[in-house]
N, C-alpha and C positions, 0 to 999 in steps of 0.2 A: 532575401530575411522573408518571412508568410506575415499577414495579416493576423490579429489577433481573433479569437473563434469562443461564441457562448453557444447556447443551444439555441434549436430554434422552438424549443417547445418543454413543457415539463414530463418528467418523470418521476414515477413514485414507484418506491420499494418498500415491498412489507415481507417479512420474516420473522426469526427468531436471533437471540444474539447468542452464537455461539458459549460464551462464559457466562452470562445469567441466566441461560434458558429459556428469560421472557422475551414475548412478543416485542416488537420491535419495525419501526418503519424509519423511512427518509425520504426527503422529497428534494430532488435538485430541479433548480430553475434558472433561469437564463435572469442576466442582471441589467435590467434597463439604464441603469447611474453607476458609474464608478466601472473599476476597474479590478479583476482581481478573484482570488479562491475566500467567499465567505461563510460563513454560517451563522445563521439565525435560532434563536430562541424567544417564541414571543412576540415578534417583532422588534426586539433588538438582534442589528447585527454585527457583527465583529471578524475584521482580516484575520485569516488562520493565522499569520505570524504573529497575533497579540495571543495566540494561548500559549501555554505551555505543557508542556508534556509531564504527564502525572502518574502513570503507571506502565511500564513496560516488561508486566510478566505476560507473556505469551500475543501479546497485542500493544497496541500503539493507543491511550488513551488521553485526551486533550482536556486540561480547565481552563474557560476563558474567563476573561477580565469583572464579569459578574458572578464569577464563582458554577456558571453551567459547565456542566462537567458529560463528555460522551469517549464512550470506551471502542475500540478495534475499527478504528476510524480509516485504517492501512489498504483495504482491498476498494474502497470506492474513491480513494486517494488516487491508488494507481493508476485506477481505469482513467481519471479525469487528466491525469500527467498522459498516460501513456496513449490516447487517442486525440491529446492536442487539445484541449479545454483551458482554454485563460481566464474564464470571468464569468463563473455561476455562484450562485446562493444555495447550498446545503442546509436543511431544516431537518434535523435528526428528533424523531415522537422514541422517546422511550432513554434508557442509559448506554446505550449499544447499539451499534450499527447492526442489521441483518446481516447474516454469515451466507445466506441463499446457498450456492452450491460449493461454498468454501474458495472459490477463484474470483477473481473480478470479473470475468466472460458475462454473466448475466447483468452486471453494470453497464460493461461496455459495449455488449450487441444493443443494449435499449438505449442508451445516449445516440449510438450510431444510427438507428430505428429511427428514430424521432430528427434527429440529423443536428449539425452542424452550421450556425449562422456565420458568416466572414463580417468582419466589423474594418470598417475605412480605418483603421490605425495599425500600424508597423508593430509587433513583438520586439520589446526590446530585452535583446539576448542577455543574460546575465552571464559571464562567462568566469570563470575561475583563473585570478591570475598567479594563484600560488602555491605550493602544493599541502597538503595536510596528510597527516600520519598521526592515527589513532592507536593504541594498543591498551586492550581491557583483560587481563588472565587468561593470556597467549593468546584470545582472539585480537586480527587487525582490522581495521580499514584504511582505505588510502582516497586519495580527491587528488588527480592530478591536472593541470592543465589540459586543456585537448580542443581540437578543432571538432569534436562531435560529442554527443552525450551519448558515453560506453559505459556499460555496470558488466562486471567479472564478479562472477560468485562462486568459489570453492566449499563445500561442506565434508565432514569426516565425521561419519561414524560409524567407528571402530567396531568389530563383532557385531554388526547388524548387516542385513540385506541392503540396504542404504549402499552401506562404504564409503566410498571418497566420490564428490561430484562435481563435475566444475561446468558453470553455463557462462557463456561470453555474447553480447548484445550489443550490436550499434542501435540506441534507439530511431524507430519511426514509428508510425502508427501501424504501418502493416506487418511490421514486423512483433510489434505489441499485441495485436489480437492475433497470431499466427502461434506465437511462440511463448509467450508470458502469461497474457489472461488468463486460458484455459487450465495452468497448472494450481492445484486444490492445495488448501492446507493439509499438511501433514502430521501423524505421530506414530510415536512406538505402541504396540501395543502393551509392552511392558509397563508402560508410563500412565496409562490412563486412568487407574486406579489411584494413583498418586495425585496427578493431577485435580479429580473429582473432590478429592481430600482436603485440596486446597484450596477449595471452591472456584476452581475456573474448569471449563470445559463441559459446564454441567448441562449446554444446549447443543452438544456436539453429539452427532450418531455419522451411520455410515451413509447419509444423505450430504454431509457435510462435512466431514475428513476421509481423508487416507489412509486408513488404518493400517502400518506394516507389520506385518508377523515376523515369524523366524525366516520364511519362505516368499516371502514379499505382500503386496499389498490384499488385503483379505476381501475387501467389499468391493474387488472391479478388478477386470480382466488384466489391467496393469496400464502404464501410465499413459497419459492423454498426448504428453510430448513429451521430447528426448529430457533425458536428465529432470524429469519434472519436481524434484525437490529442490532442487538447486536455481529452477527457474521459478519456482512459489518464493523463494528467499528473493529473487531479483523484485518480483513482484512488490514484495514487504519494504523491502530499499526505495523504491521507486515512491510507493505511498509516504513514507515516511519522510524522504526528501520533501516532498510538498508541502509538508509541512512547514517550512520555509514561505510559501506563496508560491514559489517558482523553481525548479528545480534547475541550480546554475550547471550551464556548461561545463562537463569535466569529465573524465574517467575514474570510474568508479571501481575499485576493487575490495572486495571484502572475504577472509578468510575466518572460516568458521564464526562468522556474526552472527546477531540476533537483533529484536529490538532497542535491548539496551544500548548496545555499541551504535546503530542507527544513530537514537537519539543523542547522542554526544557527537557523534559529526556533525547531524542538525543544528546542535547547541554552538559549537565551533563555526561552523561557515556560517551564522547570522549575522556573526562578528566580523566576517570579509564580505559578503555580499549584499 
């Protein structure tokens, strides 16, 4: 059993919100008192578990008890879970988290550059004791008791260059940094205009989204990691799970899911862990 970790210093990230197109920033700080993942707004702080999911259209948006909201939390939350941070304060500036390069890697690398500080307190691991299965419009997600945290994701984009991909990992900080954190937000060239017409993706560009055309990615030479689109889905799932405050130890398997299905799973898990 490992001990809890906080950050050895403060990290600040500046950028643009991928959906709002507005400048945004977030500060991640060590917690001197208390344990867990907290969000702060003007001196008022809340455990992330107290938030409720308010929007799952192409990202995860949270609303806190005082009415404060923040969109696209999943990439930073994924980095926090992936590198093994337990106790931090997240203070957003603006309505949305910075998208940075579309992956979690800039978040994770900066956190690791600052360093993790070990606390003299063991992690109280929350393990799932009963299986959970959910189905939504033909997409499925399961969480099964397991001796390790494992994430399996299958995606299927028939008639596109992506096709069918599967990614399966047993989560450790090393695996996360190498195989999951670099995986970028992706979208099909054919859906860009409709997304923007619906008020989404206004801050997206070739620097923060991997746009997939008929013959592959338009804005890069290829994938950063093997099966990068499926890997990004794991990245999102991990970040969405951390809205519980912890990622319960389990084997998660998702087929053709997304933030909406992830949110239904976290709602169910809140009653179990």
